[in-house]
N, C-alpha and C positions, 0 to 999 in steps of 0.2 A: 392489406399489408401485415405481415407477421411482426411480432415484437422484435425479432432479431434483425429485421431490416430497417427498423425505425432509427432515425438519427438521434443519438444521445446529446444532451446539452453540452456545448463546448467543442463538439467535433466539427470544427469549421476553421478554415485557414484563409486569410486574406493575403493575396500577393499582388500588390498594386491594385489595379482595377479588377483583378480576377478574384472570385470567391470559389474555394474548393471545399467539397464536402465528401464524406464517406470514402469510397475507394479511390476517389480522385486525389486525396491528400497524399503527397509523396512521403516516403519514410525518412527523407533528409531535407535540409534547408539549403537555400542558395549559398549561404556562407560555408556550410559544410562541403558542398561540392566544389566550391572555389578553392578552398584551403586544403583539400585532401590530396596530399602528395602521392598517394598510391595510384591515382588515376592519370599518370603521366601520358598515357597514350592519347588522352583526350585533349591535352593542352593545346596542340596546334589547331585542332578543329573546333574547339569550343571556347577557348579563352578569348579569342578575338571578338566573338559575338558577346561574350560576357562583358567585355570592355564597353560595348555600346549600351548594354543594360545598366551598367554601373554609371556611365555618363548620364543616362536618362534619370537616374535617381538624384544625381546632383542638380540637374536642370530643374526637375520637379520641385526639389527642396528650395533651391534659390528663388525660383519663380513664385512659389507659394508664400514664402516667409519674408520676401524682400520688403513688404510694406508693414511689417510688424512694428508696433511701438517699442520703446525700450523694454527689454525682457530679462527675466531671471530664470535660470534653469534650476529646478528643484529635484533632488534625487533621494531615493530611499527604497526600502524593501517592498516588493510586491506581496510579500507574505504577511505583512503586519495586519492585524485585525483592526476593524474600524474603531473599536473602543480602546485601542492601545494608546499609551502616552505619545508615541511618535506620530500616530495618525492625528491625534488631537492637536499636537504641535504643528504638524504640516498644514492642517486646515487653517489654523490661526496665521501661520506664515503666509499662505496663499492669499488670504483675505487682506493682510497688512500690505503685502506687495501690490495688490490690485489697488488699494486705496492710495498708495504712494505713486500710482501711475504706471506700474509695470505690468506687462503681460507675464503670465506664468507658463513656463515650458516644462513638461515632464515626459517620461517615457510612455505616458498614456495608459498604463496598466492599472491594476488594483492596488490596494494597500496604501502606502504613503503617497504614491503618485496620485491616486484617486482623491485622497484627502486634500492634497494641495490644489488640484484642479477644482474640487468642490469649493474650497475656500475662496479661490479667485473668482469663480463664476458667480457665487452667491453675493460677493462684494461688488459685482458689476464690472469686473475686469475681463480681459481676454484670456481664455484658458486653452492652451495648446498641448496636443499630445503627439509625440513622435514614436509610433509603434515599430515593432520589429518582428519579423517572421521567426518563430521559435517552434521547436518540436512540440512543446506543450503550449498551445495557443492561449494567449491571455485576452486579446481583443482590446479595443479602445473603450475606456470607461465612459459612462454617460455624461460626465461633467465637462468633457472636452468640447470646445466650440470649433476648433480647427485641428484637423488630424491629418497626418501623413503616415502611411505604412511603408516601411523600408524592408528590403531584402538583406541589405549589407550593413553590418554594424559600423564600418568605418565611414560610410556616407551619413548615417544617422548621427554619429559622434561629431562630425564636422558641423552639423546644424545646431547641435547643443551649444557649441562654443561660438560659432560665427554670429548667431543671433541673440546672444545673451550678454548682459553687462556684468553678470556675477553668477556664482554657483552657491546654492544652499544645499548642504548635504546632511541628511538625517540618517538614523540607523538603517543599515542595509547590508547586503551580502557582497558577493564577488563583483556584480555589475556596478554597484555603488562605489566599491573600492576602485574599480577600473576608472570610472569617471573622475573620482577624487584625485587620484594620482596623476592622471593625464592632465588635469587642470593645473595641478601644482607644478608638473614638469614644464608645461607651456609658459607659466609665469616665471619660473626659475630661470629658464633659458631665454626669456625675453621674446618668445613667439607671440605672446599677448601681453599688454601692459595694463597696469592698474585694474586687474581683474580680481575682485574680492572673492575669496573662498571662505564660506562660513560653515563651520561644523555646529550642528545643534543636536542636543542629546549628550551632554557632557559626560554623564556616567558611562554611557555606551562607548564613547571614544577614548576614555581616559587611559585604558591599557595600551592602545595604539600610540597615543601621544607620549606616554612614558617610554615606550620602546623607541620611538623616534629620537627622543632626547637622550636616553641612557645608552642606546646602542648605536644608532646611526650618527648622531652628533658626536658622541664620545669617541667613536672610531674614525671620525673625520670623513664619513661618507657623504654627509651634508654639513653645511655650516649652521651655527646658531641662528643666523639671520634668516635662514630658510624657514624656520618655524614661525617667523613673524608673518609669513604669507597666509597663515591660517588664523581666522577669528573664531574663537570658541565661546559659545554662549548658549544659554537656554532661554534668553529673553528676546521675545519677538521684536520689540522696539529697538533693542540694541542691534540686532541683525540687520533690520531695515535701515537704520541710521548709518551703519557701517557701509552699506552698499550705496546709499545716497551720497554720503560724504566722499567716497572714492570716485563716484561719477563727477561730482562737482570739482574735485581736485584735478581730475583729468581734463575737464573742460577748461579750467583755469590755465593749466599747462599748455594745452593746445592753442588757446588764445594768445598766450605769451609768445609761443613759437611763431604764430602768424604775424603778430605785431613786430617781432624781431626781423622776420623775413621782409616785411614791408619797409621797415626802417633801413635795412641793409640795401634793398633795391633802390630806395630813394637816394641814399648816400652814394651808391655807385653811379646813378644818373647825374648827380651833381658833380661828382669827380670827373665823369666823362665830359660834361659841359664845360667845366673849368679847363680841362685839358685842350678842348677844341678851340677855346678862346685865346690860348697862348700862341 
């Protein structure tokens, strides 16, 4: 075999159960082909079949993650170096969450994600990675115990929210911002309730927080109360305590609702019995 034919490290792509190498790797991803409006001629012939593939990703995700213990999704940059402050913080957070009884869910890649997975795994917790097909393959890091590879971002994003009790967001790029603002939108609009969003790395986030306060709030695009949806801290214990207390508060509220429903049903039964005796 000549040197030119030898596979270079990293030239490998996983597509569900399929592994692609060398010339078999396509030049585009499933998401790109789905969202490319220029290929209108293919919509009637291919999109119906894509719908089945999309459904299969949801089925695979739901089936695999249904038995997870309470979990927290941790986000941050894949580009962060192992010795960076955010990676050190992510590893500490992953370990603390594991010790508090939470599984840790990340995107399964390198950088902050790998650090959080490592912290959780070394602390004896369950470390989960939800990978995604990208033009530049990252692969699942070695600290993940349970991994799923997705073709479609929206299927993967659903799993991050559905199976998590909270988000912890460390310094990151566009993908991290995407997850952050989606979570805030879901909480703000009541699509999810009592869902803590913790920002860690206060210096990194300060400019964004100032802009939210001085521009978005000042111009009435969001309300001052919306900023209260975010817990900002660099202290691992504070972050974990915020998540634990939010879960406890939700459990208390749910128990109160159940008790009220039982009491109301009993009152209705007594009223019906009294009415029948008259």
